[in-house]
MDAnalysis code that builds the backbone (N, CA, C; Angstrom):
import MDAnalysis as mda
import numpy as np

u = mda.Universe.empty(330, n_residues=110, atom_resindex=np.repeat(np.arange(110), 3), trajectory=True)
u.add_TopologyAttr("name", ["N", "CA", "C"] * 110)
u.add_TopologyAttr("resid", np.arange(1, 111))
u.add_TopologyAttr("resname", ["MET", "GLU", "VAL", "LYS", "ILE", "THR", "THR", "ASP", "GLY", "ASP", "ILE", "THR", "ILE", "ALA", "THR", "PRO", "ILE", "GLY", "ARG", "ILE", "ASP", "THR", "SER", "THR", "ALA", "LYS", "VAL", "PHE", "GLU", "ASP", "ALA", "LEU", "MET", "ASN", "ALA", "ALA", "ASN", "THR", "ASN", "SER", "LYS", "ILE", "ALA", "VAL", "HIS", "PHE", "LYS", "GLU", "ILE", "ASP", "TYR", "ILE", "SER", "SER", "ALA", "GLY", "LEU", "ARG", "VAL", "VAL", "LEU", "MET", "LEU", "GLY", "LYS", "LYS", "LEU", "THR", "ALA", "ALA", "LYS", "GLY", "VAL", "LEU", "VAL", "LEU", "ILE", "ASP", "MET", "PRO", "GLU", "LYS", "ILE", "PHE", "ALA", "VAL", "PHE", "LYS", "MET", "SER", "GLY", "PHE", "ASP", "LYS", "ILE", "LEU", "LYS", "ILE", "CYS", "ALA", "SER", "PHE", "GLU", "GLU", "ALA", "LYS", "GLN", "PHE", "PHE", "ASN"])
u.atoms.positions = np.array([
    [107.168, 121.112, 102.746],
    [106.474, 120.378, 101.710],
    [105.917, 121.365, 100.707],
    [106.005, 120.959, 99.472],
    [105.509, 121.765, 98.359],
    [104.749, 120.827, 97.422],
    [103.756, 121.359, 96.725],
    [103.028, 120.578, 95.726],
    [103.037, 121.374, 94.423],
    [103.723, 120.837, 93.426],
    [103.738, 121.474, 92.111],
    [102.543, 120.973, 91.323],
    [101.851, 121.914, 90.686],
    [100.682, 121.574, 89.866],
    [100.998, 121.940, 88.423],
    [100.899, 120.963, 87.523],
    [101.092, 121.182, 86.097],
    [99.927, 120.519, 85.356],
    [99.879, 120.724, 84.059],
    [98.852, 120.069, 83.255],
    [99.477, 119.430, 82.031],
    [98.797, 118.417, 81.553],
    [99.144, 117.766, 80.294],
    [97.814, 117.551, 79.593],
    [97.497, 118.434, 78.650],
    [96.175, 118.378, 78.022],
    [95.118, 118.689, 79.055],
    [94.170, 117.762, 79.225],
    [93.086, 117.983, 80.191],
    [93.324, 117.247, 81.513],
    [94.556, 116.855, 81.775],
    [94.906, 116.142, 83.005],
    [95.751, 117.051, 83.894],
    [95.359, 117.164, 85.151],
    [96.150, 117.898, 86.134],
    [97.107, 116.922, 86.793],
    [98.369, 117.322, 86.897],
    [99.389, 116.501, 87.537],
    [99.860, 117.223, 88.792],
    [99.666, 116.582, 89.938],
    [100.119, 117.138, 91.214],
    [101.370, 116.374, 91.635],
    [102.446, 117.107, 91.894],
    [103.703, 116.485, 92.310],
    [104.090, 117.016, 93.689],
    [103.767, 116.259, 94.737],
    [104.202, 116.678, 96.064],
    [105.702, 116.425, 96.219],
    [106.349, 117.283, 96.991],
    [107.794, 117.180, 97.196],
    [108.075, 117.181, 98.696],
    [108.784, 116.166, 99.156],
    [109.158, 116.090, 100.567],
    [108.438, 114.985, 101.303],
    [108.049, 115.281, 102.525],
    [107.355, 114.326, 103.389],
    [105.890, 114.708, 103.493],
    [105.036, 113.699, 103.499],
    [103.620, 113.936, 103.760],
    [103.330, 113.294, 105.106],
    [103.206, 114.144, 106.117],
    [102.945, 113.660, 107.467],
    [101.896, 114.563, 108.106],
    [101.687, 114.415, 109.388],
    [100.657, 115.183, 110.082],
    [100.844, 116.684, 109.917],
    [102.076, 117.135, 109.944],
    [102.326, 118.581, 109.864],
    [102.227, 119.135, 108.452],
    [102.310, 118.296, 107.425],
    [102.258, 118.784, 106.036],
    [101.011, 118.326, 105.281],
    [100.207, 117.469, 105.885],
    [99.042, 116.918, 105.188],
    [98.058, 118.000, 104.750],
    [97.934, 119.073, 105.519],
    [96.995, 120.152, 105.167],
    [97.425, 120.846, 103.873],
    [98.712, 121.076, 103.693],
    [99.216, 121.681, 102.453],
    [98.905, 120.754, 101.273],
    [99.163, 119.471, 101.467],
    [98.881, 118.451, 100.455],
    [97.384, 118.421, 100.129],
    [96.560, 118.400, 101.164],
    [95.108, 118.369, 100.982],
    [94.608, 119.605, 100.239],
    [95.033, 120.779, 100.662],
    [94.578, 122.011, 100.013],
    [94.922, 122.014, 98.524],
    [96.141, 121.624, 98.192],
    [96.564, 121.607, 96.787],
    [95.741, 120.622, 95.971],
    [95.526, 119.422, 96.503],
    [94.771, 118.411, 95.749],
    [93.293, 118.760, 95.632],
    [92.705, 119.265, 96.693],
    [91.279, 119.614, 96.638],
    [91.051, 120.815, 95.718],
    [91.964, 121.773, 95.712],
    [91.857, 122.889, 94.774],
    [91.947, 122.386, 93.333],
    [92.841, 121.457, 93.093],
    [92.965, 120.879, 91.752],
    [91.680, 120.151, 91.371],
    [91.087, 119.431, 92.313],
    [89.858, 118.687, 92.040],
    [88.668, 119.612, 91.821],
    [88.733, 120.828, 92.334],
    [87.655, 121.793, 92.107],
    [87.639, 122.297, 90.669],
    [88.773, 122.195, 89.976],
    [88.849, 122.711, 88.610],
    [89.017, 121.625, 87.557],
    [89.322, 120.400, 87.980],
    [89.538, 119.331, 87.008],
    [89.153, 117.997, 87.629],
    [88.563, 117.120, 86.833],
    [88.151, 115.804, 87.340],
    [89.106, 114.693, 86.903],
    [90.211, 115.065, 86.261],
    [91.232, 114.094, 85.868],
    [92.539, 114.494, 86.534],
    [92.934, 113.719, 87.544],
    [94.113, 114.090, 88.322],
    [95.059, 112.902, 88.457],
    [96.327, 113.184, 88.208],
    [97.402, 112.227, 88.465],
    [98.246, 112.803, 89.591],
    [98.536, 111.986, 90.583],
    [99.426, 112.413, 91.659],
    [100.739, 111.670, 91.459],
    [101.779, 112.443, 91.255],
    [103.110, 111.923, 90.917],
    [103.936, 111.866, 92.198],
    [104.277, 110.668, 92.647],
    [104.917, 110.483, 93.948],
    [106.440, 110.393, 93.893],
    [107.052, 110.677, 92.764],
    [108.502, 110.469, 92.626],
    [109.343, 111.278, 93.611],
    [108.824, 112.396, 94.103],
    [109.594, 113.273, 95.005],
    [109.212, 113.103, 96.475],
    [108.461, 112.041, 96.789],
    [108.027, 111.797, 98.168],
    [108.917, 110.742, 98.798],
    [109.391, 111.019, 100.000],
    [110.212, 110.018, 100.681],
    [109.523, 109.431, 101.909],
    [108.334, 109.958, 102.257],
    [107.599, 109.438, 103.407],
    [106.150, 109.850, 103.273],
    [105.222, 108.938, 103.631],
    [103.806, 109.285, 103.708],
    [103.222, 108.607, 104.940],
    [102.513, 109.381, 105.738],
    [101.887, 108.857, 106.955],
    [100.415, 108.568, 106.676],
    [99.725, 108.105, 107.697],
    [98.293, 107.849, 107.556],
    [97.529, 109.132, 107.235],
    [98.035, 110.275, 107.678],
    [97.391, 111.555, 107.351],
    [97.452, 111.806, 105.845],
    [98.563, 111.470, 105.218],
    [98.682, 111.605, 103.766],
    [97.806, 110.613, 103.036],
    [97.736, 109.393, 103.532],
    [96.854, 108.382, 102.929],
    [95.398, 108.835, 102.983],
    [95.022, 109.450, 104.098],
    [93.644, 109.954, 104.246],
    [93.334, 110.996, 103.171],
    [94.283, 111.885, 102.899],
    [94.087, 112.908, 101.872],
    [93.883, 112.261, 100.500],
    [94.707, 111.264, 100.178],
    [94.571, 110.578, 98.883],
    [93.207, 109.895, 98.794],
    [92.769, 109.261, 99.873],
    [91.462, 108.601, 99.883],
    [90.334, 109.612, 99.709],
    [90.429, 110.753, 100.399],
    [89.416, 111.808, 100.254],
    [89.351, 112.311, 98.812],
    [90.512, 112.493, 98.198],
    [90.559, 112.947, 96.807],
    [89.907, 111.913, 95.899],
    [90.218, 110.649, 96.107],
    [89.613, 109.589, 95.307],
    [88.100, 109.586, 95.420],
    [87.589, 109.743, 96.626],
    [86.138, 109.774, 96.836],
    [85.509, 110.982, 96.154],
    [86.171, 112.130, 96.277],
    [85.645, 113.355, 95.659],
    [85.590, 113.207, 94.138],
    [86.644, 112.674, 93.553],
    [86.669, 112.515, 92.092],
    [85.685, 111.451, 91.626],
    [85.541, 110.378, 92.373],
    [84.566, 109.339, 92.014],
    [83.159, 109.920, 92.020],
    [82.833, 110.715, 93.025],
    [81.511, 111.342, 93.106],
    [81.256, 112.280, 91.930],
    [82.323, 112.885, 91.400],
    [82.215, 113.816, 90.274],
    [82.421, 113.103, 88.932],
    [82.430, 111.765, 88.950],
    [82.678, 110.953, 87.744],
    [84.064, 111.243, 87.162],
    [84.999, 111.548, 88.041],
    [86.362, 111.845, 87.626],
    [87.262, 110.632, 87.746],
    [88.563, 110.873, 87.525],
    [89.559, 109.800, 87.548],
    [90.774, 110.273, 88.348],
    [91.247, 109.388, 89.220],
    [92.476, 109.618, 89.971],
    [93.421, 108.470, 89.673],
    [94.647, 108.804, 89.294],
    [95.681, 107.792, 89.098],
    [96.926, 108.251, 89.859],
    [97.507, 107.344, 90.612],
    [98.733, 107.603, 91.354],
    [99.880, 107.037, 90.535],
    [100.950, 107.824, 90.369],
    [102.019, 107.392, 89.457],
    [103.408, 107.504, 90.081],
    [104.294, 106.692, 89.553],
    [105.737, 106.762, 89.814],
    [106.083, 106.779, 91.304],
    [105.589, 105.770, 92.029],
    [105.852, 105.681, 93.470],
    [107.185, 105.010, 93.742],
    [107.992, 105.607, 94.599],
    [109.172, 104.884, 95.074],
    [108.709, 103.609, 95.791],
    [109.542, 102.613, 95.818],
    [109.175, 101.312, 96.380],
    [108.667, 101.416, 97.823],
    [109.329, 102.249, 98.646],
    [108.896, 102.331, 100.044],
    [107.540, 103.018, 100.191],
    [107.201, 103.925, 99.280],
    [105.874, 104.557, 99.311],
    [104.830, 103.554, 98.833],
    [105.144, 102.819, 97.768],
    [104.228, 101.791, 97.290],
    [103.962, 100.759, 98.386],
    [104.975, 100.413, 99.157],
    [104.812, 99.438, 100.244],
    [103.782, 99.923, 101.266],
    [103.756, 101.224, 101.555],
    [102.769, 101.778, 102.485],
    [101.367, 101.653, 101.896],
    [101.214, 101.978, 100.611],
    [99.910, 101.855, 99.956],
    [99.457, 100.394, 99.928],
    [100.379, 99.496, 99.678],
    [100.052, 98.071, 99.630],
    [99.672, 97.554, 101.024],
    [100.444, 97.922, 102.039],
    [100.180, 97.481, 103.401],
    [98.809, 97.966, 103.882],
    [98.412, 99.159, 103.451],
    [97.125, 99.722, 103.861],
    [95.966, 99.193, 103.022],
    [96.270, 98.483, 101.940],
    [95.221, 97.968, 101.053],
    [94.776, 98.969, 100.006],
    [95.389, 100.140, 99.982],
    [94.998, 101.172, 99.026],
    [95.338, 100.788, 97.588],
    [96.287, 99.886, 97.414],
    [96.615, 99.440, 96.054],
    [95.463, 98.668, 95.427],
    [94.517, 98.217, 96.240],
    [93.349, 97.481, 95.733],
    [92.202, 98.424, 95.348],
    [92.188, 99.618, 95.922],
    [91.059, 100.524, 95.672],
    [91.424, 101.754, 94.848],
    [92.712, 101.999, 94.654],
    [93.166, 103.142, 93.861],
    [94.013, 102.642, 92.701],
    [93.946, 103.343, 91.580],
    [94.747, 102.973, 90.415],
    [96.157, 103.513, 90.594],
    [97.137, 102.610, 90.536],
    [98.544, 102.981, 90.664],
    [99.267, 102.523, 89.407],
    [99.957, 103.454, 88.752],
    [100.698, 103.152, 87.520],
    [102.171, 103.499, 87.700],
    [102.994, 102.827, 86.933],
    [104.440, 103.050, 87.010],
    [104.844, 104.388, 86.403],
    [104.077, 104.875, 85.411],
    [104.457, 106.112, 84.723],
    [103.228, 106.875, 84.269],
    [103.438, 108.138, 83.926],
    [102.344, 108.953, 83.404],
    [101.877, 108.414, 82.058],
    [102.801, 107.948, 81.249],
    [102.418, 107.379, 79.947],
    [101.469, 106.207, 80.119],
    [101.743, 105.344, 81.082],
    [100.863, 104.222, 81.369],
    [99.518, 104.712, 81.896],
    [99.540, 105.743, 82.700],
    [98.324, 106.262, 83.318],
    [97.369, 106.913, 82.318],
    [97.907, 107.459, 81.243],
    [97.076, 108.189, 80.284],
    [95.894, 107.368, 79.767],
    [96.073, 106.068, 79.630],
    [94.986, 105.227, 79.108],
    [93.761, 105.230, 80.021],
    [93.943, 105.498, 81.299],
    [92.823, 105.473, 82.242],
    [92.037, 106.782, 82.260],
    [92.548, 107.804, 81.608],
    [91.883, 109.091, 81.582],
    [90.951, 109.269, 80.389],
    [90.938, 108.328, 79.480],
    [90.101, 108.467, 78.269],
    [88.769, 107.801, 78.406],
])
């Protein structure tokens, strides 16, 4: 698992690649928490993820809580249907902002 970090203006974009499971969740967590230490506007781009376990969901929830406490914004973008189904089944689609694209997500960062 790898997490690419890029920026677009004042927004950090984290793009995890591969599977997010128990064995890779720490890499995912470290990358996202490091990004949150330097920026309060984060988009997580899920287009390169083919699996996410409860360990990965926990990391996303922790990031959301950290950014909310810092008056920041988290938007999840471009989820494959099977990843979105996991977020929906867990109820995370009700508590986290999920957008189809980065362009759509930009409105939530202003």
